[in-house]
N, C-alpha and C positions, 0 to 999 in steps of 0.2 A: 333301347336307344339311349346313348349317353350324350349329355349336353355339357359342353366345356365353356369356361370363361376365358376371354381373351382380352389383352390390353391394347392390341393394335399398334399403329405407328405412334411414336412418342409425340411427333409434331401435330398429330391430329386428335390428341386426347382432349376430352371435355372435362372441365373443372367440376361440373355438377354430377359426374359419374365416378365410381370407384376406379382407382388406377389400374387394378388388375381385373376389372369387370366392366370394360367399356362396351362390350357386346358379347352375345352368346352364339355358339355354333354347335351344330350336330352334323356329323359327316356320314356319307355313304347311305343316304336315304334312297331306296330303290324306286325307280319309275318304270313300271312294267310295260306300259303301252303308250303309243303316240295318240295324239288327238284324233287323227284320221281313223284309227282303229276303233274309236268310240263314237263315230258319227252316227246320227240318227238313222234308223230304219223304220219300216212299217210296224215292227213289233215294239218299238220304243214308245214310251209314254211319259207324261209329266204329271206330277201331283202337286196341287196347290196346298201348302201347309199354312193353316191359320195360326195366328199368335194369340195368346191369352191376354196380353196387355194392351190390345187394341191397336198395335202398330201394324204397318203394312205387311201383308202376307208375302211369303216367298215361295218359290217354285223349286221342287225337288226333281231334277232331271234324271233320265234313265231309270225311273222308278220301276219300270217293267222288267228290268234285267236282273238275272240271278247273280248273286255275289260269287265271284270265283277267286281262288287263291293262286299262288304261283305254281303249285303242283298241277292244278287243273289246266292252267294255261299251257304249261309245258307238255302235258299229254295231248292237247289239241294240236300243238305244233309238230310233235313227233309223228302223228299219223298212225295208220293201222299197221303198217309193215315197216320193218327195219331193213333198209337197203343194204347196209354193211353186213348184217348177219346173213342175208341171202347170198351175197357174193362170197363170203368166207366159207359158206357151206359147200361151195363148188370146188374149193381148192383141195387137191389131192397130192400126195407125195409118192404115188406108185411109180410114176415115170422116173422120178429121181432115184428111187431104190433100185429099179431094174436097169439102170443105165450101165452100159459096158465101159470098161476101162479104155477101150479104143476110142470112145467118143470124147474122152478128156483131151483137150488140146495141149500140145507141147508148149511149155512156157517160152521156148526160144522163138516160136512162131508168132507170139503176140507182139505186135508193134509197140514201140516206145511212144507214149503219148506226146512227148516233146517233139518227136519227128513227124508227127501227123498234124497238120494245121487245119484240115477240114475234111469233110467227107465221112466222118464217123457218125453213125446213126445207131442208137440203141434198139435192140429188138423189143417189140411190144410184148409185155408180159400179160397174158390173159387174166391172171389172178390179181393183178394190181388194180387198185381203185382209181377211177378217173380223177384227173387233177383239174382244178379250176384255175384258168389263166388269170382271172381277176381275183387276187387273194383278198382284196379289201371288200369284195362283194359279200353281203350277209347271206348266210345259209338259212334255208327254210327249216332246217332241223335244229337250229340253235336259237334259244330264247334270248333276244337282244334286250338286255336290261341296262338301262342307263341309271346312273346314281347322281345324287345332288348333295352338295354341302349347303345347309340352310343356315343363314345368318339371321340373328335377331338383334336389331339395334333399337335405341330409344329416339323417337322423333320428338324434339322439344316443342315444335310448333303445334302439332296435334296432341302432344302429351300422351302418346300411345306407342306400343312397339311397332317396328317396321320390319317386314320380311325381305330377305335378299336370297337369290338362288344362283349357285355356280355349279354347272353340270359337267359330267364326264360320260363318254361313251363306254361300250363294253370292254374296250382296251385301255381304259383310264386316260384317254386323251381328252383335253378340255373341249367342250362343245362350243360351236360358234353361235352367234346371235340368232342366225336363221334356224339352227338345230334346236336351240332352246325354245323358240316360239312354236316348234312342232309339238311341244309338250304343253302348250297353253292354248286354251280356247280362243278362237278368232274374235269372240265377243270382247275379250279383254286384252289380247295381244296389241302392243303399241298404244294402248289407251290407258287402262289402269295398271298394266304391267309393261314397264319400259326398261331400257338399259341405261343405268345411271352409275355415277361414281360412288363407291362405298365411302361412307363418312369417316371410317377409321383405317382404311387400307388404300393403297395405290393401285386399285384395280376397278374395272367396270363389271357390274353384275346386273342381273335381272331383278328389278325391284317391284314389289306390290305396293301401290300407293295406299297410304294409311288413312285416307279420308273417312272410311267407314269402319275402321278397325275398332273404334271405341264402342259402337253399337253392337258389333258382332261379339266382342269380348264380354260385354255386359250380359248378353243373352247366355253365353257359355257359362259365365260365373254364376248367374242366377240358377241355371239348370243344375250345376254342380252342388250349389247350396241346398236346392230342393232334394236332391238325392241323398245328401248327407243328413238332412233333417229326418228323412224317411227312415234311414238306417238307425239313427239314434232312437227314434220313436219305437221302432220294432224291437230294438235291444231293451228299451225301458219296459215295454209291454211283457217281454219274456221274463225279465227280472221280477216284475210284479206278480205274474202268474206263478213263478217259482216260490215266491214268499208266501202267497196264499196257500199253495199246496203244503208247504212246511208248517204253516200255522194251523191248517185244518188237521194236520197229523199230530198236533200237540207240541210241535217244536217252535221255537222263536228264533228268528235269524235277523241279523242286521244287514242293511243294504251294503252291497259291495262297493269298493271305491270306483269301479268302472261304471256302475249304475249312477253314482253321485255325479261323476264327470259328465255322463251323458245328459243328466237332468240339467246341469248347469249350462251345457252347450245349447240344448234345446231352448232353455229360457232366454239365452242371449239372442 
């Protein structure tokens, strides 16, 4: 997933931000399901996750569900049988091959389409697939995947990033506000997620209010730092064991530059 830097409208640029980096954007982020498809059932459960720093615990929803990817979802939608394959298997060409020349109509007997205003009806072809009069209606055999452009701006009041969403349907048509809220939990729709004007563009987007972004980002950064320290400690331990093995074998080795960098980062 690629993140791009954008300058936005010249008239809406902020002096405290770089001219070519007024906001960030990543495009075509897939949204595989609607909120209604993820509503709770009797098999769903919630897990209360305790925090180590003594702050308020948070709840992990849908913890009883197994994680699925796009391939597994597509297989569920396709079903057990392929209707198109069944119909194509019944199509034969024997009748066409055995057709006599006498059955071929004379071209002079075919009426001119311009001379016939009405009354023409096409014969029904038994091998043809049934047509859907409502072309815009979604098919049960097609995975309806929406995509979103995700904007990240800087909120000076809260001094934290702010998220913005602009969605497209499977035909790359922009989503309406009603359709966007179909992808947002009703606990947050029109409360912490609202439609507002983008600070750097002349357009309205769904915005996630940044009032708690600072606390969430702090936890994410702390978790990333913990993982980084663990990796450095593991790397350092491997280097020490390697040196001990070389020394026990009579050889003397000096610490590698990577080990020295790891030691400095861990000390910091």
